[in-house]
C-alpha positions as CSV (number, residue, x, y, z in Angstrom):
1,M,0.0,0.0,0.0
2,S,1.0,3.6,-0.5
3,S,1.5,5.8,2.5
4,T,1.8,9.5,3.1
5,R,5.3,10.7,3.2
6,T,7.0,13.9,4.1
7,R,7.8,15.9,1.0
8,F,9.3,19.2,0.2
9,A,7.1,21.1,-2.2
10,V,8.6,21.8,-5.6
11,V,7.8,24.7,-7.9
12,A,4.2,24.5,-9.1
13,A,3.6,23.3,-12.6
14,A,3.4,25.8,-15.4
15,A,-0.1,26.2,-17.0
16,L,-0.8,23.8,-19.8
17,A,-1.2,25.3,-23.3
18,L,-4.8,24.1,-23.8
19,A,-5.9,25.4,-27.1
20,A,-2.8,24.6,-29.2
21,P,-2.3,21.3,-31.0
22,L,0.4,19.1,-29.4
23,A,2.7,16.5,-31.0
24,I,2.7,13.2,-29.3
25,R,5.6,11.9,-27.3
26,T,5.7,8.2,-27.4
27,A,7.3,5.2,-25.6
28,A,9.9,5.4,-22.8
29,D,11.4,8.5,-24.1
30,A,8.3,10.6,-23.8
31,A,10.1,13.3,-21.8
32,T,12.7,14.0,-24.5
33,T,11.6,12.5,-27.9
34,H,9.6,14.6,-30.3
35,T,7.5,12.5,-32.6
36,A,5.2,13.8,-35.4
37,V,1.5,13.0,-35.3
38,Q,-0.1,10.9,-38.0
39,A,-2.5,12.8,-40.3
40,D,-5.6,10.8,-39.3
41,S,-4.8,11.1,-35.5
42,F,-6.1,13.4,-32.8
43,T,-3.4,15.4,-31.1
44,A,-2.9,15.5,-27.4
45,A,-3.9,19.2,-27.2
46,Q,-7.2,18.5,-29.0
47,V,-8.0,15.7,-26.6
48,L,-6.9,17.6,-23.5
49,A,-8.9,20.7,-24.5
50,G,-11.9,18.4,-25.0
51,V,-11.4,16.7,-21.6
52,Q,-11.1,20.0,-19.8
53,A,-14.1,21.4,-21.6
54,N,-16.1,18.4,-20.2
55,M,-14.8,18.8,-16.7
56,T,-17.9,20.6,-15.7
57,T,-20.2,20.5,-12.6
58,A,-22.8,18.6,-14.6
59,N,-20.2,15.9,-15.3
60,K,-18.8,15.6,-11.8
61,V,-18.8,12.1,-10.4
62,N,-18.0,12.8,-6.8
63,S,-20.2,14.8,-4.5
64,K,-17.4,15.3,-1.9
65,P,-14.0,16.6,-3.0
66,H,-10.9,14.5,-2.8
67,I,-7.6,15.4,-1.1
68,N,-4.7,16.5,-3.3
69,T,-2.0,14.2,-2.0
70,M,0.7,16.8,-2.4
71,T,-1.0,19.9,-1.0
72,R,-3.5,18.2,1.3
73,A,-6.2,20.6,0.0
74,Q,-9.6,19.0,-0.5
75,N,-10.1,20.4,-4.0
76,V,-9.8,17.5,-6.4
77,N,-12.8,16.3,-8.4
78,V,-13.4,13.5,-10.9
79,Y,-15.5,14.0,-14.0
80,Q,-17.0,11.7,-16.6
81,V,-15.7,13.3,-19.8
82,A,-17.0,10.6,-22.1
83,S,-18.8,7.3,-21.9
84,G,-16.7,5.2,-19.5
85,V,-13.9,7.8,-19.3
86,Y,-13.1,9.6,-16.1
87,A,-10.6,12.5,-15.5
88,Y,-9.2,14.5,-12.7
89,S,-6.5,17.2,-12.3
90,S,-4.2,17.4,-9.3
91,G,-0.6,17.4,-8.2
92,M,1.6,14.3,-8.3
93,A,3.2,12.6,-5.3
94,I,5.7,9.9,-5.9
95,D,5.0,6.2,-5.2
96,T,8.0,4.0,-5.0
97,D,6.3,0.8,-3.8
98,G,7.4,-2.5,-5.3
99,S,10.8,-1.0,-6.3
100,D,14.4,-1.6,-5.2
101,P,16.4,0.6,-4.6
102,D,13.8,2.7,-2.9
103,P,14.5,6.2,-1.5
104,D,11.1,6.4,0.3
105,P,11.4,5.8,4.0
106,D,7.7,4.8,4.3
107,H,8.0,2.3,1.5
108,Q,5.8,-0.8,1.6
109,G,7.0,-4.1,0.2
110,Q,4.6,-4.4,-2.7
111,T,1.9,-2.6,-4.8
112,T,-1.8,-3.5,-4.6
113,W,-1.8,-4.8,-8.2
114,Q,0.6,-7.2,-9.9
115,D,1.9,-7.8,-13.4
116,S,0.6,-10.6,-15.5
117,N,3.0,-13.0,-13.8
118,G,1.8,-12.1,-10.3
119,K,4.8,-10.0,-9.4
120,A,4.4,-6.7,-7.6
121,L,4.7,-3.8,-10.0
122,G,8.0,-2.0,-9.9
123,A,7.5,1.7,-9.6
124,H,10.8,2.4,-11.2
125,H,9.8,0.4,-14.3
126,V,6.0,0.8,-14.7
127,P,4.1,4.1,-15.0
128,F,1.1,3.7,-12.7
129,Y,-1.4,5.9,-10.9
130,V,-3.0,5.4,-7.4
131,L,-6.7,5.4,-6.4
132,G,-8.4,4.9,-3.0
133,D,-8.7,1.4,-1.8
134,D,-12.3,1.6,-0.7
135,C,-15.2,4.0,-0.2
136,W,-14.0,6.2,2.7
137,D,-17.6,7.3,3.4
138,R,-19.1,3.7,3.6
139,K,-22.0,4.7,1.4
140,T,-23.4,3.4,-1.9
141,P,-23.0,5.2,-4.3
142,C,-19.8,6.5,-2.8
143,P,-19.8,10.3,-2.4
144,H,-16.1,10.1,-3.4
145,F,-15.0,8.5,-6.7
146,F,-14.6,4.8,-6.0
147,F,-13.0,2.8,-8.8
148,K,-15.1,-0.4,-8.2
149,E,-18.3,1.5,-9.0
150,H,-17.0,2.6,-12.4
151,N,-15.7,-0.7,-14.0
152,I,-12.1,0.1,-13.2
153,K,-9.7,-2.7,-12.2
154,G,-6.0,-3.3,-11.7
155,R,-3.8,-2.3,-14.6
156,Q,-6.6,-0.1,-16.1
157,F,-5.2,2.2,-18.7
158,A,-5.1,6.0,-18.3
159,L,-3.6,8.9,-20.2
160,M,-1.5,11.3,-18.1
161,F,-0.9,14.9,-19.3
162,Y,1.6,17.4,-17.9
163,K,3.1,20.5,-19.4
164,G,2.7,19.5,-23.0
165,K,3.6,15.8,-22.5
166,V,1.3,12.8,-22.7
167,I,2.1,9.3,-21.5
168,G,0.2,6.1,-20.9
169,S,-0.2,4.8,-17.3
170,I,-2.0,1.9,-15.5
171,F,-3.8,1.5,-12.2
172,G,-1.1,0.0,-10.1
173,D,-1.5,0.9,-6.4
174,T,-4.1,2.1,-3.9
175,Q,-4.3,4.5,-1.0
176,T,-5.0,3.1,2.5
177,A,-8.3,1.4,3.2
178,N,-10.5,2.3,6.2
179,N,-9.6,-0.9,8.0
180,Q,-5.9,-0.3,7.9
181,T,-4.2,1.8,10.5
182,T,-0.5,1.6,9.4
183,S,-0.7,4.8,7.5
184,D,-2.1,8.3,8.1
185,N,-3.4,8.7,4.5
186,D,-6.8,7.7,3.4
187,S,-8.8,6.6,0.4
188,R,-10.1,10.1,-0.4
189,E,-6.6,11.1,-1.7
190,L,-5.9,11.5,-5.4
191,G,-2.7,12.5,-7.2
192,E,-0.1,9.8,-6.5
193,A,1.8,8.0,-9.2
194,S,4.9,5.9,-9.7
195,V,8.5,7.0,-10.1
196,K,8.4,5.9,-13.7
197,A,5.3,8.0,-14.5
198,A,7.0,11.1,-13.0
199,Q,10.2,10.4,-14.9
200,L,8.4,10.1,-18.2
201,L,6.5,13.4,-17.5
202,G,9.7,15.3,-16.4
203,I,8.6,15.6,-12.8
204,P,11.1,15.3,-10.0
205,S,10.9,11.6,-9.0
206,S,12.5,11.3,-5.5
207,G,10.3,9.4,-3.0
208,T,11.0,12.0,-0.4
209,T,11.5,15.4,-2.1
210,G,9.9,14.8,-5.5
211,G,6.5,15.5,-7.0
212,V,4.6,18.6,-8.2
213,D,1.8,20.5,-6.6
214,N,-0.6,20.7,-9.6
215,G,-1.0,20.6,-13.3
216,V,-1.3,16.8,-13.9
217,T,-4.4,15.5,-15.6
218,V,-5.2,11.8,-15.4
219,V,-7.8,10.4,-17.8
220,M,-8.9,6.8,-17.0
221,F,-10.5,4.4,-19.5
222,S,-12.8,1.9,-17.8
223,G,-13.7,-1.6,-19.0
224,P,-11.9,-4.8,-19.7
225,S,-10.6,-3.8,-23.2
226,W,-8.4,-1.1,-21.5
227,I,-6.6,-3.4,-19.1
228,V,-2.9,-3.7,-20.0
229,N,-1.2,-7.0,-19.8
230,G,2.5,-7.7,-19.4
231,T,5.4,-8.0,-17.0
232,N,7.5,-5.4,-15.3
233,A,9.9,-5.8,-18.2
234,N,7.4,-4.8,-20.9
235,L,4.4,-3.1,-19.2
236,N,5.8,0.3,-19.9
237,A,6.2,-0.4,-23.6
238,N,2.8,-2.1,-23.8
239,T,1.2,0.9,-22.1
240,Q,2.8,3.6,-24.3
241,A,1.7,1.6,-27.4
242,L,-1.9,2.4,-26.5
243,V,-1.5,6.2,-26.2
244,Q,-2.4,7.1,-29.8
245,K,-5.4,4.7,-29.8
246,A,-6.6,6.3,-26.6
247,L,-6.3,9.8,-28.0
248,D,-8.1,8.9,-31.2
249,D,-10.9,7.0,-29.4
250,L,-11.4,9.7,-26.9
251,G,-11.2,12.5,-29.4
252,A,-13.8,10.8,-31.6
253,S,-16.1,10.0,-28.6
254,M,-16.1,13.7,-27.6
255,G,-17.2,14.7,-31.1
256,G,-13.9,16.1,-32.2
257,T,-12.6,16.2,-35.8
258,P,-9.1,14.9,-36.6
259,P,-6.6,17.4,-38.0
260,P,-6.6,18.1,-41.7
261,P,-4.6,15.9,-44.2
262,P,-0.8,16.3,-44.0
263,G,1.5,18.5,-45.9
264,S,1.3,22.0,-44.6
265,T,2.6,22.8,-41.1
266,F,5.4,21.1,-39.3
267,E,6.3,21.7,-35.7
268,A,9.8,22.7,-34.8
269,E,9.8,20.3,-31.8
270,T,9.5,17.3,-34.1
271,G,13.1,18.0,-35.1
272,T,16.5,18.2,-33.4
273,L,18.7,21.0,-31.9
274,S,22.4,21.7,-31.8
275,A,24.1,21.5,-28.5
276,G,22.7,23.8,-25.8
277,G,19.3,24.2,-27.4
278,T,16.0,23.3,-25.7
279,F,12.4,22.7,-26.7
280,D,10.5,25.0,-24.4
281,S,6.9,25.9,-23.6
282,N,7.3,28.9,-21.2
283,H,5.9,31.5,-23.6
284,V,2.2,31.4,-24.5
285,G,0.7,31.2,-28.0
286,F,2.9,28.5,-29.5
287,T,1.4,25.5,-31.4
288,G,2.4,21.9,-30.8
289,T,4.2,20.9,-27.6
290,G,6.3,24.0,-27.6
291,F,9.0,25.7,-29.7
292,A,12.7,25.5,-30.5
293,N,15.0,27.7,-28.5
294,T,18.5,27.4,-29.8
295,A,21.7,28.2,-27.9
296,N,22.8,31.8,-27.9
297,A,25.7,31.3,-30.3
298,V,26.7,31.8,-33.9
299,G,26.0,28.6,-35.7
300,A,23.3,27.3,-33.3
301,F,20.6,25.6,-35.3
302,V,17.4,23.6,-35.4
303,D,16.7,20.9,-37.9
304,I,13.0,20.5,-38.9
305,P,11.8,17.5,-41.0
306,V,9.1,18.4,-43.6
307,T,7.5,16.4,-46.3
308,A,6.5,17.4,-49.8
309,A,4.2,15.4,-52.1
310,A,6.2,16.4,-55.2
311,A,9.4,18.1,-55.9
312,G,9.4,21.8,-56.7
313,T,10.0,25.3,-55.4
314,K,8.0,25.9,-52.2
315,T,7.5,28.8,-49.8
316,L,8.6,28.1,-46.2
317,S,6.9,30.3,-43.7
318,F,8.5,30.2,-40.3
319,R,6.4,31.1,-37.2
320,Y,8.7,32.7,-34.7
321,S,9.2,35.1,-31.9
322,D,12.1,37.4,-31.0
323,G,11.5,39.4,-27.8
324,T,14.9,41.1,-27.8
325,T,15.8,44.5,-29.3
326,A,17.7,43.1,-32.4
327,A,16.7,41.0,-35.3
328,R,18.1,37.4,-35.5
329,P,18.9,36.5,-39.1
330,A,19.5,32.9,-40.0
331,T,20.8,30.8,-42.8
332,I,18.1,28.5,-44.2
333,S,19.4,25.2,-45.6
334,V,17.6,22.3,-47.3
335,N,19.0,18.9,-47.1
336,G,22.5,20.3,-46.3
337,T,22.5,23.0,-49.0
338,S,22.3,26.7,-48.1
339,R,19.4,28.5,-49.7
340,G,20.0,32.0,-48.4
341,T,19.7,34.1,-45.3
342,L,16.3,34.9,-43.8
343,N,15.8,37.9,-41.5
344,F,13.7,37.4,-38.3
345,P,12.7,40.9,-37.1
346,T,11.9,41.6,-33.5
347,T,8.4,41.0,-32.1
348,A,6.7,42.9,-29.3
349,N,7.8,40.2,-26.8
350,W,8.4,36.5,-26.5
351,D,4.7,35.8,-26.4
352,T,4.1,37.5,-29.7
353,W,4.5,35.4,-32.9
354,A,5.2,36.5,-36.4
355,T,6.1,34.8,-39.7
356,A,9.1,35.1,-42.0
357,S,9.1,33.4,-45.4
358,I,11.6,32.2,-48.0
359,S,11.2,30.2,-51.3
360,V,13.4,27.1,-51.6
361,P,13.5,23.9,-53.7
362,L,12.2,20.8,-52.0
363,T,12.5,17.1,-53.1
364,A,9.5,14.7,-53.0
365,G,9.3,13.0,-49.7
366,T,11.1,14.1,-46.5
367,N,13.3,17.2,-46.4
368,T,15.4,18.5,-43.6
369,I,15.2,22.3,-43.1
370,R,18.0,23.7,-41.0
371,V,17.7,27.2,-39.5
372,T,21.1,28.4,-38.4
373,G,21.7,31.6,-36.4
374,T,24.3,34.0,-37.8
375,T,24.6,36.2,-34.7
376,A,25.6,35.7,-31.1
377,G,22.0,35.4,-30.1
378,G,21.4,32.2,-32.2
379,T,18.1,31.9,-33.9
380,A,14.7,33.4,-32.9
381,N,12.4,31.0,-31.1
382,I,11.0,28.8,-33.9
383,D,7.5,27.5,-33.4
384,S,6.8,25.8,-36.8
385,V,7.3,26.0,-40.5
386,T,4.4,25.9,-43.1
387,V,5.1,24.7,-46.6
388,S,3.0,26.2,-49.4
């Protein structure tokens, strides 16, 4: 069982960019790998925006609020955002049960649920979330969200969203039941997840000082078809393999429309950066999961993969921001060949986005567009490039 542990609060999560489309991060490298979304797929941002739009009073499942495990505030609610799909937003406390080595002094020997071979789930290997062990209120229906009343069982799949990332997770552990006195937490708590889940989402994962106070949205899919099978060795991979299916199913069930056919806009974060660059999301108004922020150096670059249905001269329109007092010109290269210098004039601030365009020849299929800074400031922040 999980138990309450003394934690030092970390900086509260930054607000999620709700309205902008996000690229999907997949598999075990969800925190660092940037993967393009297929044309017939729903993006994480579309789904998250739909989930949050449906987290209304009319859709609330619990009549009494749950306790945020990190902050102890009784302000967490659960909503039915689609048929058989339940969501809540909270902080994230770190569960290390079933793992060795284990930095958590209150560690219990095993998780509530096991893998397909009957082994306790390893919190350092399997991304899992935690729900209450019983109905704290001893009433039916339970005034608090109680998983047994909603067709949720062990290893039940969920999407977890945090600061532009989305991963898959499973129901792996429970908070203390009413008949247990070994812990001072209770089954009304929400917001705990395993070390692996925190690592994949980029959240500090120490069992004693890790976690985050808010900003994590968990979307649980009920029913037997969403139970994930596997062992500690492959449960993470099996879970991440369901992420896009879950996004597409939920997006469709909420009445959404998939993105348009491919070809036009390509997010900078689907590419790669030279040393010192980062993909950031600390300025509002971007599309995708964020934007490319190169190092402040001459020669710093971002490579963006784009596709063209046929060869020919195309216009590349870069969406960018430059909140400094000086323009940041850059060399534009296609597949390793320089095609000229493009000026990126200043914008009102880093939250203001503009476009700069250049015509270049593209080959049919995949092309690599490199934007290389020619001044000590590196490039402007590059959000995306549109091919027309």
